[in-house]
N, C-alpha and C positions, 0 to 999 in steps of 0.2 A: 299690939293693933288691932282693934277690933276692925271687919271687914266695912262698918258704916265712916270710919274714923277715916279709911283709908278712898273711900267717895268723898270724904268730905274734903279730903287734901286736893282730888284732883279735878273735884267742881272749882274751888279757891285758883287754884293753877288755870282755868280755863278762864275766868274772868276778861282779862285783859284780851286775851283773844276774842272772845266773842264781842267785846266793843268794838275791836280793830274790823271786826265784819258787820260794822253796824247795828246791832241785837242787845239794845240797854235793856231792853226786857230781859232777856236771856240771861244777860249777866248778872240784873238784880237778883232775878233768881237761882241761881247758880250761888253765889254768897249766902242768901236764904237760906236755901236748901243743906247748902254746907253748915252751916248753924246748926241747924237741927240737930244735925249729927252730931256736932259738938258736945251740945247743950245735952245731948241723951248721953252720954257717955261718962264716964270720969276718965281723968287723965293726970298722966305722971308730969312731972316739973317740967324736963326735957320737949315733954310733948305739948302745954301749954306755951311752952314759948314759942315753939315749932311754930302752932295757929294762930299765936299772936301776931309772928312775924307776916305771916301769911294772909293773915284778915287785912291788917295795914297794909299791904300792898294792895288788896282787891279794894277797901275806900277809896286809897286812892288814884285807883284808875277811875273808878266810877267817878271821883270826885272833880276830876279832870276832862272828863267826855263831855264836849259841849253839844252832843245831843241830847244826852241825858238831865243836860243843868238846862236846855232848853224847856225840855220837859217837866222837871223837878228842880226849880232850883235853890232850894235849899241845902245846906251843905250837908255832910253827913260826917254825924260827930263818932269818932270811936277811940276809945282807951283802953286798954291791955285789962281783962278782967270784967267789960263790963259789953259780955256777948249778949247778955239777956238786951239790955236796952237795945243795942247796936238792932237785935232781931227783932224787935218791937217797929224802931224805924224803916229798916226795910219791909217790914209788912206794911207799913205805910208806904212806902215809895211803891212798892210791886200794885198796891190799888190802886195808884192816882196813873201808874203807867196803864196798865189794864183799861181806867178811861178813856186812854188817848185810843183805844186800839175796838176800833167798830167792831158791832155785831158779824159784819160778813167777812169781815178781816178774820174773828177768831175762828168762826167756822171753817175760814179755809186752812188755817192754821190745824183746826183740829183733822179736817180729812187730810192732809197729808202725811202726821202721824200716824193717824189709824193708817193708811195706807204704806207707810213705812214699816209698820209693825207688822200688818200681814204679809208683805213682800218678806220680811227677814224670818218670821214663822215659814212660810213656803220654803223656802231658800234651806232651812232649818234640819225641816222634813225631809227633803232633797238630800239634806246631807246624810243624814241620820239612816236615811236607805241604800246608802252609797252611789246614789247616783247624782256622781260630781259632776260630770259636765252638766248637766241641768242645774247644778247648784250655782256651778261657776255663772249661767248663762241670767239666771233667775236676778243672780247678787249684782252682775255686771250692768243690768238693765234698771235697777235699784239706782247705784252711785250713779248712772247719767241723769236721776232727775234731779242728784243732792251732791253736785259735785266739789262743792269746798263744806262740806259735811267729815271733819274730819273724827269727829267721835263715831259717826256712822262707820267709816272706811277702818277705826280700829274695834268696834266690834264683829265687822264680817271678820277680820282678819282673826283677833278670837275663835270665833266658828270654823275657820280654816286649821287653824293651830290645833285646837282639840278633836279635831278629825283627820291629824298627821299630814295634812296639806303644807306640809311648811315652805315650800315654792311660792306657793298662793299666797300665804299671808305673808310670806317678806315683801314679795313684790307690791303688797297695798299696802305696809306699812311705810315702806320708803316713798310711795309715791305720797301717801298723808305727811309724811313729814319735808319731803320736796315743798309741799303746797303749805305747809303751818310749820314754819321750824323751830317757831315757839315752842310747838308741843311736844313738854319735854318726856312727858313720858311713853311717848313713842321710841324713844332711845331706850326706854329698858324694855319695851316689848318686842322688839328687835334684834336686842340682846339676847332672849330667851329664843328666838325662830334659830338667829343664828348659833349658838349652843345646841341646839335641839341639831343642825347640820352639820355639827364637829366643824365650823367655821370659826377657831375658837379666834385667833387674831382681830379677825373683824369686829368677833361679837364683842371682843375687849374692849376696841377702839371708841366702839358704841357708849359702852356703859362706862367710860373713860370719860366719853363726854358730857354723859348725863351728871356724871359728878362732877363738874366743871362749873354747872349751874345749881346743883343741888348735893351739897358736900355736906350736908348734915341727913342725911336719910339713909335711915339705918338698911333698910332695907333692899335699897340701889345696893351698899356694900354686899349684904348677904346675896343679894342675886350674882354678884360680881363673885364670890366665895364658890357657891356653884357649877360656875364656871370654870375656875381653878380646879374643884373636884374632879370633873369628866376631862379636865385639862393635864391632870395628876402634878398640877402646878402648886406642890405643897406649902411652900414657903410663901405665896404668894396669896394661896388659901387664909393660912394664918393669919396673916396681916390684916386681909379685909375684913376677916371675923373678927378681928381683934378692934378692927375700924366701927365695924358696926356698935359691938360692945364698949366704946368710947363714947358713942351718942347715946345708946339705953345698953347699962348694965343688966337688964333684967332680962336682956332680949334670950332665950333658953335655947333656943335652935340654935345661935351663931353661937354659942358657948360652945356647945358640943361639935361643931364646926369646928371651933377650934383646938379643941380637946383630939378631935379624930386628925388634924393635919398638923398637931404634934408628935402624934402615935408616927406618922406618917415619917416627918421630920427625923 
């Protein structure tokens, strides 16, 4: 699965959470941007089926949101295979929502986003220079301004992770999950951090928790298999690889994982 499709899946999973935060425009835009990635990339049958379910769930959430219905009273139609038609509808919907946002609010949002990106760049530069305490301070001040921004916390956690600051990444991800327990992608990221910290039991629990809600995600099974590789649990590694392959038989890395596990067994 391409990077764009992974981003599309993530955006679709965010729609309901954004609506609960009272952000109908962000939710509608997340769906529209997800459709862009889906329409630009060829899909295998299992991927088409998966995205159709995710889109259907996102559209249902939008149609049930009272604030969105107030701003855009028309029901959003969707049937599997009609993603282009849905994209045009979402363009119209987002355009209508934008008409409700005053120019001053738009400028304020733009300024906030610019400030966020500037501070992220500043903190990243500090990480690159190994000025870790300064980076922690920069990111800490930034998060005070966006306390409920799960994606921002995940972004900063990824930066910590790439700088081998595993404890910082773990603390931030656990905080984000506590405030947004429906953000399933956080379980996977916490599992990755715990694996690097060699806390294998805890990592396994997070992966299995994520799989309770996303049991048809081959990449989750693959990451679980990587955990078992580090843990030297070869039979479990083989089973995880086979689960990934049952969802996506063309998953070459999972096939290699299964073959390696079988040799070890």
